[in-house]
C-alpha positions in Angstrom: 9.0 -4.4 12.0 12.5 -3.1 12.6 13.5 -6.3 14.3 12.2 -8.4 11.4 14.4 -6.4 8.9 17.4 -6.5 11.1 17.3 -10.2 11.9 15.8 -11.8 8.9 17.1 -9.6 6.1 20.6 -8.9 7.4 20.1 -5.1 7.1 22.4 -3.1 9.4 20.4 -1.3 12.0 22.1 2.0 11.1 20.7 1.7 7.5 17.1 1.5 8.7 15.1 4.8 8.4 13.8 5.0 11.9 11.8 8.1 11.3 9.8 6.4 8.5 9.1 3.5 10.8 7.9 5.8 13.6 5.7 7.7 11.1 4.2 4.5 9.7 3.6 3.1 13.2 1.8 6.3 14.2 -0.5 6.1 11.2 -1.2 2.4 12.0 -2.0 3.3 15.6 -4.6 6.0 14.7 -8.0 5.1 16.2 -10.8 4.6 13.7 -14.4 3.5 14.5 -13.2 -0.2 14.4 -10.1 0.3 16.4 -6.5 1.0 15.2 -6.3 2.0 11.5 -4.0 -1.0 10.6 -2.7 -4.0 12.4 -0.8 -7.1 11.3 -2.5 -10.0 13.0 -1.0 -13.5 12.5 2.1 -15.6 12.6 5.0 -16.0 10.2 7.6 -18.7 10.2 11.3 -18.6 9.4 10.5 -20.9 6.4 8.7 -18.1 4.6 10.5 -15.9 2.2 11.3 -12.5 3.7 10.1 -10.6 0.7 6.7 -12.3 0.8 6.4 -11.5 4.5 7.3 -7.8 3.9 4.8 -7.6 1.1 2.0 -9.0 3.4 3.0 -6.5 6.1 2.8 -3.7 3.6 -0.6 -5.0 2.3 -2.0 -5.0 5.9 -1.3 -1.3 6.2 -2.2 -0.3 2.6 1.4 0.8 2.4 4.6 0.3 0.5 8.2 -0.6 1.2 11.0 0.7 -0.9 13.5 -2.2 -1.1 16.5 -0.1 -2.0 16.2 2.3 1.0 13.9 0.3 3.4 11.6 3.4 3.6 8.1 2.4 4.3 4.8 4.2 4.3 1.4 3.3 5.7 -1.6 4.1 3.6 -2.8 7.5 4.5 -3.1 10.7 2.5 -0.2 13.0 3.1 -0.1 16.5 1.7 2.3 17.3 -1.1 5.9 18.1 0.0 6.9 19.8 -3.3 5.5 21.3 -6.5 7.0 20.9 -9.9 6.0 22.6 -13.1 7.1 22.6 -16.7 10.0 24.9 -15.9 11.5 22.2 -13.7 11.7 19.7 -16.6 15.1 20.0 -18.2 15.0 17.1 -20.7 12.7 14.4 -21.9 9.1 14.0 -20.6 6.9 11.0 -21.0 3.6 10.1 -19.5 2.6 6.5 -19.6 -0.8 5.2 -18.7 -1.0 2.9 -15.6 -2.8 -0.4 -15.6 -4.4 -1.5 -18.9 -8.2 -1.6 -19.1 -8.0 -5.3 -19.1 -6.3 -5.4 -15.7 -8.5 -2.7 -14.0 -11.0 -3.9 -11.4 -13.9 -2.2 -9.8 -14.4 -4.6 -6.9 -12.5 -6.8 -4.5 -13.6 -10.1 -3.0 -11.7 -12.6 -1.0 -11.1 -14.0 2.5 -9.8 -13.0 5.9 -9.0 -14.8 9.1 -10.5 -13.7 12.4 -11.1 -15.0 16.0 -14.8 -14.4 15.3 -14.6 -17.1 12.6 -12.5 -19.4 14.8 -9.4 -18.6 12.7 -10.8 -20.2 9.6 -10.5 -18.3 6.3 -13.9 -16.8 5.7 -15.3 -14.7 2.8 -15.7 -11.0 3.5 -18.5 -8.9 2.1 -17.2 -7.9 -1.3 -16.3 -4.2 -1.9 -17.4 -2.6 -5.2 -17.3 1.0 -6.4 -20.5 1.7 -8.3 -19.0 4.7 -10.2 -16.3 2.5 -11.5 -18.8 -0.2 -12.5 -20.7 2.5 -14.5 -17.5 3.7 -16.1 -16.4 0.1 -17.0 -19.9 -0.8 -18.2 -19.6 -4.1 -16.3 -18.4 -5.7 -13.1 -14.7 -6.4 -13.0 -13.6 -8.3 -9.9 -10.3 -9.2 -8.4 -9.6 -11.7 -5.6 -7.5 -10.5 -2.7 -7.0 -12.3 0.6 -6.2 -10.6 3.8 -4.8 -13.4 6.1 -3.2 -10.9 8.5 -6.2 -8.5 8.9 -8.7 -9.8 11.4 -11.5 -7.2 11.5 -14.0 -7.2 8.6 -14.3 -3.3 8.7 -10.6 -3.0 8.3 -10.6 -5.6 5.5 -13.4 -3.6 3.7 -11.4 -0.4 4.1 -8.3 -2.1 2.6 -10.4 -3.4 -0.3 -11.7 0.1 -1.0 -8.2 1.6 -0.9 -6.8 -1.0 -3.3 -9.7 -0.6 -5.7 -9.3 3.2 -5.8 -5.5 3.1 -5.8 -5.1 1.0 -8.9 -7.5 3.2 -10.9 -5.3 6.3 -10.5 -2.0 5.0 -11.6 0.2 6.4 -14.3 3.9 7.0 -14.7 5.5 10.3 -15.4 9.1 10.0 -16.4 11.2 13.2 -16.9 14.6 14.7 -16.5 14.1 17.3 -13.8 16.3 20.1 -12.5 18.2 19.7 -9.2 15.0 20.9 -7.5 14.0 17.2 -7.6 17.2 16.0 -5.9 15.9 15.9 -2.3 12.7 14.1 -3.2 12.4 10.3 -2.6 10.1 7.5 -3.6 6.7 7.9 -2.0 6.9 11.7 -1.7 3.6 13.3 -2.9 4.4 16.0 -5.6 2.1 18.3 -7.4 
């Protein structure tokens, strides 16, 4: 991953957060019942847009990449690194809901590519959260393909993560005291 950023995106090696890369790589290498937690299996070409390749890399590890700092995180729960309360708010505070009800989904279906299927895009068993279907009073599907995830158990896990993650989003925007200064995007705060 570091080589891709350095060569393709023209990012100076000194600007890359090596510790974040190592942490993400360690999360990806954790062994689950189906093998490593996350892998990126496939080929990219120089004709592809770098941003699209980086997005697919992040998707394959249920993670995120912060384009301004090149920090990245693999999808795994990490304990909170700080706690803020109302006394830490020194100005405006606004809480905005996340995704609108019209854009919420309670299930994911799509395709993946695997050696088991002779590298032909094949439908995976759809994932759906029954509690969300009950709350929504109907099935709400989204289509998501995983061309760089080659094990159906890993695809199913990613579909579960994306379904749950988009249900929990909201934005809190506030003017905080200097206690927030060392925090960065992706830090878990209570």
